[in-house]
C-alpha positions in Angstrom: -7.6 -29.8 -89.5 -4.4 -28.8 -87.8 -1.0 -29.8 -89.2 1.8 -30.3 -86.7 4.0 -27.2 -86.4 1.5 -24.8 -88.0 -0.3 -23.7 -84.8 2.0 -20.7 -84.2 1.6 -19.6 -87.8 -2.2 -19.7 -88.2 -4.5 -17.4 -86.2 -7.3 -19.1 -84.1 -7.9 -21.1 -81.1 -6.8 -24.7 -80.7 -8.2 -27.2 -78.3 -6.8 -30.7 -77.6 -9.6 -32.2 -75.6 -12.1 -34.8 -76.7 -15.8 -34.0 -76.3 -17.7 -36.1 -73.7 -20.9 -35.4 -75.6 -22.7 -37.9 -77.8 -21.9 -37.6 -81.6 -25.1 -35.7 -82.4 -24.7 -33.1 -79.6 -22.3 -30.2 -79.7 -21.2 -27.3 -77.4 -22.1 -23.8 -78.5 -22.1 -20.4 -76.9 -24.6 -18.6 -79.2 -23.6 -15.0 -80.0 -26.0 -12.2 -79.7 -25.7 -10.9 -83.3 -26.0 -13.6 -86.0 -28.2 -13.8 -89.1 -31.4 -15.8 -88.3 -30.6 -18.5 -90.9 -27.1 -19.1 -89.7 -26.1 -22.8 -89.4 -23.3 -23.9 -87.0 -20.0 -25.2 -88.4 -19.0 -28.1 -86.2 -15.7 -29.7 -85.4 -16.5 -33.4 -85.1 -13.3 -34.1 -83.1 -13.9 -31.6 -80.3 -17.7 -31.5 -80.5 -17.6 -27.7 -80.6 -19.2 -25.1 -82.8 -16.3 -23.4 -84.5 -18.3 -20.8 -86.5 -21.4 -20.3 -88.6 -22.3 -20.3 -92.2 -25.2 -18.6 -94.1 -26.2 -19.6 -97.6 -26.1 -16.4 -99.6 -26.7 -18.1 -103.0 -26.2 -21.6 -104.5 -22.6 -22.4 -103.9 -21.8 -19.2 -101.9 -21.7 -18.9 -98.1 -21.1 -16.1 -95.6 -18.7 -17.4 -92.9 -18.9 -16.0 -89.4 -16.7 -16.7 -86.4 -17.9 -18.0 -83.0 -18.6 -14.5 -81.8 -20.9 -13.7 -84.8 -18.4 -11.5 -86.7 -18.4 -11.8 -90.5 -15.1 -13.3 -91.8 -15.4 -13.9 -95.5 -17.4 -15.3 -98.4 -16.7 -18.9 -99.4 -17.4 -20.4 -102.8 -18.0 -24.0 -103.6 -15.2 -25.5 -105.8 -16.3 -25.9 -109.4 
């Protein structure tokens, strides 16, 4: 989610177009290096893959960017 006025403060890529693809289809450029069990993280508004997640343990995920680079670990809220 992008909040108006924060685009210049937060790193990343921002797109303003709407996807012409059906709701269950998304656009992805699959990176060469990515764990075999990585799942795409989808932006439902743009219809694009915006990263990947890998379940490391219950409630803990490895997060990768669209180029397959590891970004961080994310923990489910308790």
